[in-house]
PASEBA-1860 file (N, C-alpha, C; in nm, 3 decimals):
! residues 91
1> MRQQSILL> 0.665/-0.197/-0.063/0.542/-0.197/0.016/0.428/-0.291/-0.058 ~ 0.381/-0.369/0.003/0.248/-0.456/-0.058/0.129/-0.423/0.038 ~ 0.049/-0.441/-0.069/-0.097/-0.407/-0.014/-0.206/-0.501/-0.110 ~ -0.302/-0.552/-0.013/-0.395/-0.662/-0.071/-0.524/-0.623/-0.011 ~ -0.628/-0.655/-0.112/-0.766/-0.613/-0.055/-0.845/-0.719/-0.118 ~ -0.956/-0.771/-0.021/-1.033/-0.865/-0.056/-1.191/-0.828/-0.006 ~ -1.289/-0.854/-0.113/-1.419/-0.808/-0.070/-1.511/-0.964/-0.076 ~ -1.562/-0.973/0.035/-1.657/-1.109/0.054/-1.789/-1.054/0.055
9> RAVNPKYN> -1.883/-1.147/0.006/-2.027/-1.098/0.028/-2.108/-1.217/0.061 ~ -2.210/-1.187/0.138/-2.296/-1.296/0.188/-2.416/-1.255/0.132 ~ -2.495/-1.316/0.055/-2.642/-1.302/0.009/-2.727/-1.424/0.010 ~ -2.850/-1.376/0.089/-2.946/-1.497/0.104/-3.072/-1.431/0.114 ~ -3.141/-1.427/-0.001/-3.264/-1.344/-0.017/-3.386/-1.404/0.090 ~ -3.380/-1.537/0.112/-3.473/-1.602/0.187/-3.470/-1.536/0.330 ~ -3.343/-1.487/0.379/-3.339/-1.417/0.497/-3.315/-1.283/0.500 ~ -3.351/-1.204/0.382/-3.328/-1.068/0.371/-3.177/-1.043/0.404
17> MNRFYYIQ> -3.068/-1.114/0.347/-2.943/-1.093/0.388/-2.861/-1.044/0.263 ~ -2.793/-0.933/0.292/-2.700/-0.889/0.189/-2.588/-0.832/0.252 ~ -2.495/-0.892/0.303/-2.391/-0.840/0.378/-2.248/-0.830/0.303 ~ -2.177/-0.739/0.337/-2.022/-0.731/0.286/-1.937/-0.756/0.400 ~ -1.814/-0.785/0.347/-1.687/-0.786/0.452/-1.547/-0.756/0.351 ~ -1.508/-0.632/0.389/-1.372/-0.594/0.294/-1.247/-0.601/0.375 ~ -1.154/-0.651/0.353/-1.019/-0.685/0.410/-0.940/-0.597/0.325 ~ -0.861/-0.531/0.407/-0.743/-0.481/0.340/-0.617/-0.482/0.449
25> VGEDLFDT> -0.506/-0.533/0.357/-0.387/-0.562/0.462/-0.287/-0.486/0.369 ~ -0.177/-0.449/0.454/-0.051/-0.386/0.409/0.037/-0.328/0.493 ~ 0.136/-0.235/0.461/0.209/-0.172/0.547/0.187/-0.019/0.548 ~ 0.206/0.029/0.704/0.170/0.163/0.714/0.319/0.251/0.685 ~ 0.307/0.360/0.727/0.426/0.435/0.677/0.551/0.390/0.755 ~ 0.543/0.336/0.876/0.656/0.297/0.960/0.669/0.143/0.935 ~ 0.639/0.090/0.824/0.658/-0.055/0.764/0.588/-0.143/0.863 ~ 0.495/-0.112/0.962/0.418/-0.195/1.042/0.319/-0.269/0.963
33> PYMMTTYG> 0.278/-0.382/0.967/0.188/-0.472/0.895/0.068/-0.430/0.971 ~ -0.044/-0.398/0.892/-0.184/-0.379/0.948/-0.292/-0.466/0.892 ~ -0.405/-0.466/0.926/-0.523/-0.515/0.880/-0.643/-0.435/0.904 ~ -0.707/-0.381/0.808/-0.822/-0.303/0.836/-0.945/-0.399/0.760 ~ -1.059/-0.392/0.849/-1.153/-0.477/0.820/-1.297/-0.357/0.795 ~ -1.368/-0.376/0.716/-1.491/-0.304/0.717/-1.614/-0.417/0.677 ~ -1.730/-0.408/0.744/-1.830/-0.472/0.715/-1.953/-0.436/0.755 ~ -2.066/-0.506/0.720/-2.204/-0.452/0.744/-2.293/-0.493/0.633
41> RSGTSGRT> -2.402/-0.422/0.620/-2.499/-0.447/0.541/-2.472/-0.372/0.390 ~ -2.493/-0.417/0.293/-2.464/-0.351/0.163/-2.528/-0.267/0.142 ~ -2.489/-0.145/0.111/-2.548/-0.014/0.078/-2.531/0.104/0.200 ~ -2.460/0.021/0.318/-2.423/0.098/0.429/-2.278/0.126/0.415 ~ -2.224/0.240/0.501/-2.072/0.247/0.500/-2.025/0.149/0.595 ~ -2.084/0.075/0.681/-2.043/-0.002/0.757/-1.953/0.017/0.859 ~ -1.898/-0.081/0.945/-1.820/-0.042/1.056/-1.667/-0.095/1.031 ~ -1.574/-0.014/1.054/-1.437/-0.035/1.023/-1.365/-0.059/1.156
49> KNYAFDSW> -1.287/-0.156/1.142/-1.178/-0.190/1.247/-1.029/-0.185/1.203 ~ -0.931/-0.143/1.269/-0.804/-0.139/1.216/-0.703/-0.219/1.327 ~ -0.626/-0.297/1.282/-0.541/-0.381/1.365/-0.388/-0.382/1.326 ~ -0.317/-0.359/1.427/-0.171/-0.364/1.377/-0.085/-0.461/1.432 ~ 0.020/-0.510/1.373/0.071/-0.640/1.387/0.228/-0.639/1.404 ~ 0.284/-0.716/1.503/0.439/-0.714/1.493/0.521/-0.760/1.370 ~ 0.448/-0.873/1.321/0.514/-0.921/1.234/0.414/-0.971/1.094 ~ 0.450/-0.985/0.994/0.382/-1.069/0.878/0.320/-1.183/0.925
57> SHLDKQLS> 0.396/-1.263/1.001/0.338/-1.383/1.026/0.216/-1.377/1.130 ~ 0.230/-1.323/1.204/0.102/-1.270/1.298/-0.025/-1.230/1.209 ~ 0.006/-1.119/1.130/-0.097/-1.086/1.028/-0.143/-1.219/0.951 ~ -0.058/-1.274/0.899/-0.101/-1.397/0.817/-0.209/-1.497/0.895 ~ -0.185/-1.529/1.019/-0.272/-1.608/1.100/-0.376/-1.542/1.118 ~ -0.391/-1.434/1.152/-0.495/-1.361/1.173/-0.585/-1.338/1.042 ~ -0.560/-1.314/0.916/-0.615/-1.328/0.797/-0.656/-1.447/0.766 ~ -0.594/-1.542/0.806/-0.616/-1.694/0.784/-0.741/-1.726/0.858
65> KTLRKRLN> -0.747/-1.681/0.966/-0.876/-1.709/1.078/-0.978/-1.639/1.030 ~ -0.961/-1.518/0.997/-1.083/-1.433/0.933/-1.137/-1.512/0.828 ~ -1.054/-1.527/0.710/-1.119/-1.596/0.598/-1.202/-1.716/0.617 ~ -1.139/-1.804/0.707/-1.204/-1.924/0.741/-1.319/-1.930/0.804 ~ -1.331/-1.829/0.901/-1.475/-1.786/0.960/-1.579/-1.728/0.864 ~ -1.539/-1.657/0.794/-1.618/-1.603/0.695/-1.668/-1.698/0.564 ~ -1.572/-1.753/0.490/-1.610/-1.870/0.406/-1.683/-1.985/0.474 ~ -1.681/-2.005/0.588/-1.760/-2.125/0.665/-1.848/-2.066/0.726
73> AKNRIGCN> -1.937/-1.960/0.703/-2.032/-1.910/0.788/-2.159/-1.946/0.788 ~ -2.188/-2.052/0.695/-2.321/-2.124/0.700/-2.416/-2.158/0.815 ~ -2.360/-2.228/0.914/-2.408/-2.251/1.042/-2.413/-2.135/1.118 ~ -2.352/-2.028/1.114/-2.377/-1.919/1.169/-2.488/-1.806/1.135 ~ -2.485/-1.790/0.999/-2.558/-1.677/0.936/-2.666/-1.734/0.830 ~ -2.664/-1.863/0.784/-2.740/-1.925/0.687/-2.684/-1.920/0.538 ~ -2.565/-1.868/0.523/-2.486/-1.887/0.379/-2.338/-1.854/0.400 ~ -2.280/-1.892/0.339/-2.119/-1.860/0.350/-2.099/-1.720/0.267
81> YQIQIHHQ> -1.993/-1.648/0.294/-1.946/-1.541/0.222/-1.870/-1.586/0.087 ~ -1.877/-1.515/-0.022/-1.810/-1.563/-0.153/-1.737/-1.443/-0.165 ~ -1.589/-1.485/-0.213/-1.514/-1.360/-0.267/-1.553/-1.327/-0.371 ~ -1.546/-1.190/-0.395/-1.606/-1.108/-0.505/-1.478/-1.050/-0.572 ~ -1.405/-0.981/-0.502/-1.280/-0.916/-0.559/-1.167/-0.951/-0.465 ~ -1.025/-0.978/-0.533/-0.930/-0.970/-0.455/-0.815/-0.917/-0.557 ~ -0.756/-0.832/-0.493/-0.678/-0.731/-0.555/-0.534/-0.718/-0.483 ~ -0.428/-0.730/-0.548/-0.292/-0.702/-0.485/-0.198/-0.634/-0.549
89> DEF> -0.127/-0.532/-0.490/-0.032/-0.433/-0.522/0.112/-0.449/-0.475 ~ 0.210/-0.436/-0.539/0.322/-0.427/-0.489/0.380/-0.280/-0.529 ~ 0.448/-0.223/-0.429/0.502/-0.083/-0.448/0.660/-0.071/-0.449
END
């Protein structure tokens, strides 16, 4: 079983912005690939969404799309997210 987590942060004091976006990918008990995202203002519990995928290739496509959107967010929110922590485990 593999598990990976990524923490992204967007901070812009000019706009009073302090956001986080936490992504966790892995396999559930039935070996189904999943992605869990939690996002919101730093200091809050945020909002969590869970996604299950048919295959790792579908998960990889969604993960790439999500990271691309967050790392290129300057036009939407005024600044890009930065990768703070990237952690990978193999079980």
